[in-house]
C-alpha positions, -999 to +999 in steps of 0.1 A: -652-900+154-643-863+157-675-843+165-657-809+166-679-782+152-663-754+132-682-722+136-674-698+108-665-662+114-693-641+100-692-604+095-713-577+080-706-565+044-691-533+058-669-550+083-657-576+057-648-547+034-628-530+062-610-563+071-598-568+035-593-531+026-619-533-002-647-510-013-681-519+003-697-520-031-673-547-043-682-570-014-719-562-018-718-571-055-701-604-047-728-612-021-756-602-044-743-623-073-739-654-050-702-656-057-693-656-020-709-674+010-733-651+029-765-654+049-793-630+055-798-620+092-827-597+095-820-567+072-783-574+070-761-600+052-734-618+071-704-628+050-684-660+058-650-643+062-630-676+057-648-684+025-644-648+013-607-651+018-606-683-001-626-667-030-601-638-032-571-662-031-586-684-059-598-657-083-577-647-112-578-616-133-570-616-170-552-585-183-574-565-206-569-574-242-555-609-234-573-638-250-594-660-227-580-694-217-588-722-241-597-698-269-575-693-299-571-660-317-584-660-353-557-649-377-568-628-407-549-630-440-527-600-448-541-576-475-578-578-467 
């Protein structure tokens, strides 16, 4: 049995934002909403950098005006 312990890389919100070139408020909002893995350490939150990278790589953005997946557009008859 392999008893190797993987210790995650944890960084502050500010340092995580710097590492990924993102605004601090973006990272903070993802932590506040629970979308990314983070723990509270005193007055600060520490973000699991590996999980944050996974989150960014798995998230998709829909272009504005595009229908959401699994939803069909409702067609209106012409002349109404």
